[in-house]
N, C-alpha and C positions, 0 to 999 in steps of 0.2 A: 136550599139550595137555589141559588140562583137562575135563571133559566137562560141558560145562552145555547145561541145558535153554534152547529156545528163546525169548527177549520175557517172559522171568521177570528177576526183580531178580538185580544183580551185587551184591555187597558195599558196591562204591562208593554202590548206589544206598541202601544201609539205614544210612546215618550220615544226624544232625541236620545240617538245613539251614535253618539259623536264620533267613536272611536269605527263605524264603520262609512264615515260621507266624506266628503270631498271640502269641507266647510263652506256650504254651500251656502247657511245664512249671512257669513264674512264675507260673501262676495253680492252673491243676486242680488242683495235686500238695501236701498240707498238706507242713509240717515244724516241727519239734519243737526249742526251743533246745537244743542240744548239740555237742559239741566241731564238730560239722559243720553245723551252720547258728548265726548270731548270735544269732536270735530263734523266736520260736513263728510259723507262719501255719497260718490253717485252710485247707482246701479251698476253690475254687472263691474264695479273694481273693488278687486282684493282690499280689504281693510290691511292699515299698514304692518296690525300684529300678526296677521295669519301668518302662521310658517308652512316650510314646505312639507311640512308633515300634515296639512289641514289641520293643526292644532293650535289653539290662542295662547300668543307670549306672554300676558299679561293676567291669565284665566283666574288666579289665587288673588288678583288687585283690581278687579275690572269697577270695582265702586270707588276704589279710593282712587284712581285712573279718572274718574270719569267717567264712565259706561256704565252707570245700573240699568239702559234700558237692555246690556246683553244679557245681562243678569234675571231678568224676566221674561224674555223672549223664549220660547218652544213651540219647533217645530209640528208638536205631534207625531215623531218619527218619517215626518214628509221626505227628511235628508236622505237618510238611507237608503228609503223605499224609491226616492229619485236617480240616489248614486249606484247602487248594488241590482235596482230590478228595471229599471223603467231603459237604465240606459247601460245596464249589464258591467259596472266595474268599470267604464272606461274615466277617466278623471278628466273634469274640464282645461286642465293644464295641457294635455298629451294631445288633444284632438284638435280639430281647427277649429279657426273664430264660430263659424258658421254652427260646431258642436255645442262649442260654451255658450255661446247665445240663444240655444234653445233650451240649455239646461237649465239656465236661469228662468226663462221664461216660462218654461214647464214646474219649475218649485212650488212659487206663492199658489201655482192651481192645485197639487197634489196637497200643498198644506190643508189649504180650504177644505177638501176631501177628507182628511186624515182628522180636520177636526169633527165635522161631522159622525164619520165612523165612531169618532170619543162619546158623542151624544147619544148616537143610535146605540152602542154597545151601555152604556151606564141605563141609557132608558128600558134595554133590556134586564139592566137586573132588578128593578124596582117591582116588586110584586103587585104594587097598585097598577100598575099599567099594563097587565096582564092582557084587560080586556083589547089591546092594540099590538099585542106581540107580535102576530100572526104578519102582520101590515109593516111592523116592523123589523123584523125579520127580511121581508121582502125588499125594504127602503136599503138596509145594510150591506147584503148581498149584491145589490143593484151598484150603491157606492164602492165595495169594493172591486167591484171589476172595472168601476170607472177608472180606478188607480192603476190598474194593469194594461193600461191601454199606450200605442205606441205614443211616441213626443208629439207626433203630426197631429194626433184625435185630442192629445190633452190641451194641446195649445187651441182649437178650435172647439173645444169644451165650454159651453154655457153654463159656468156654475152656478152662477147666479139663480139659473131657473131650479136647475136641482136643488140648491140649497133653498128655495120658498117651496119645493115639494116635501122636503123632509123638514122645514119648520111647522107645517099642517099637523105632522103627526106630535111633533114633540111638545106644538100647543094642548093639544088631548091628551099626552102622557103628563103634562103640570096641571092639567086639570083634576085626573084621576089621583094623582099622587094629592096637591093639597087639601083636595076634599074630604082625605082622610084625618084632617086637623083639628083638632075640636075648636068653637069659637069663632069668630067672625075674624076674617084671614083678607090684610089690606093690600088693595091693587095699587103699586107703586111704577108698574108697568113706564122705563124712561124718564121718569121721573127727576126732578132738577132738585139732589138733594148735595150738592155739594155743600163742604165744609160743614154737613146738618148736625145737630147736638142730637145724638142716637141712643146715650149713653145708657143702659140699661132698658132698651126699646124692647119691648115684644113684640117680634116680627117673625112669630111662627106662621110657616106653611103662605108667607107673603109671596106676592109678585114684583121680584125686584127685576124682571126681565128688563136689560138696556137701561136701568137707570144710573144715573149719576150720582156716583158717592163718593169721589174723589174728595180725600182730606174729611169725611165726615167721621164723626166721633162715636164707632159703635163699642165701644167699650162694655164688655159685661152684656151684650146686648142678646138675645134670642132667635137665633135665626134659622131652629133647625126645621125642614122640612121648608126653607124658604128655594124660590127656584133663582139663581144667580146667573141665567143663561145671559153673557152678554154684556154685564152689569161691570160699569168703571169702579174699580178698586183701588185705583191708585193711590198711594198715601193714606185713604182709609185706618182707621187703627181700629185692631179685631182685639184687641188685649181683653184676656179671661173673655171675650164673647164664644157663644154655643153653636157653631156651625157643625153638628150630629145631622148626618140623615139632608141637611144642606144638600141641592141638587144642580146639576149641570154647570157647576166650578169647576174651573182648567186650573191647572198649576200657573200657568201666566197671570190669570188673574190674582191670584194668591202671592204670587212672586212681586206683585207688585204694590200691596198693602203692606200694614206693619200689624206686629201680633206679638207674643210672647209664649213662652212655654205652658200657661193657663189657658192657651186658645184649642178648643175643642172642634177637630176639625174629622172631614168625612172619610170613609175610607182609600175612596180614591185619588187622594191627593194626599202629599209628605208636606212638612212643616219645614217650609226655606229656609236655609242655611245661614241668613242673615237675619233670623227674627230674635232676637235676643232670650234665653230660657228663664224660668224664673227659677232660685233656688230654692 
């Protein structure tokens, strides 16, 4: 059984629930016309496709309409946290302009904290990381406490400093987990592997933290027990790759990649709907 702290978020609580959010990602965040977004949009300006019910009017056609970036994004549950907890269910539409501005400013901060909660919660589920479980629990509780601060406190939070503190433990977790993988383990932290031909590569237990794997061919690659935190997997081909027990892999990373029905995934993530299943 996984060693989880009591009364703290589980991974399923750290996923977006758009039914409890006021469409914050569609308003607070900016985007520029590119391969990921069909148009420009300023921060704080509602997307033209956002309805009065806080739902996307082209949700089922986002990729076809040039909004691939929207299908990749995930707030780790920060949207419903800010909407329902931080601001007590008061919509940005019905409050003052200052209320809306503060909500939009706080959303990215809470999103970062929720991403850290995801990593810390996953780390606590890894038996090999047991030597640092007590410290992980402490930091998880501290991070969860930060998410419950007032809008003013969240606006003043140095989230970068807190991320650095968490990262020390995540690095130690990575070392403990990967040390259990037999054989030589590749260290490609931050490596430029854009477009790399890694078909069938043995990357078991590899350190791929922050690696640039954009458009890399990872067809049939063995990525079991690899550390993928921050790895850029945009348009990477994961067809038939084995990511069993790969850790610190998030849904947005996976959503940005290509894969198949034959791609083996960790339990914490789900197969993106835009992947073509192999029959």
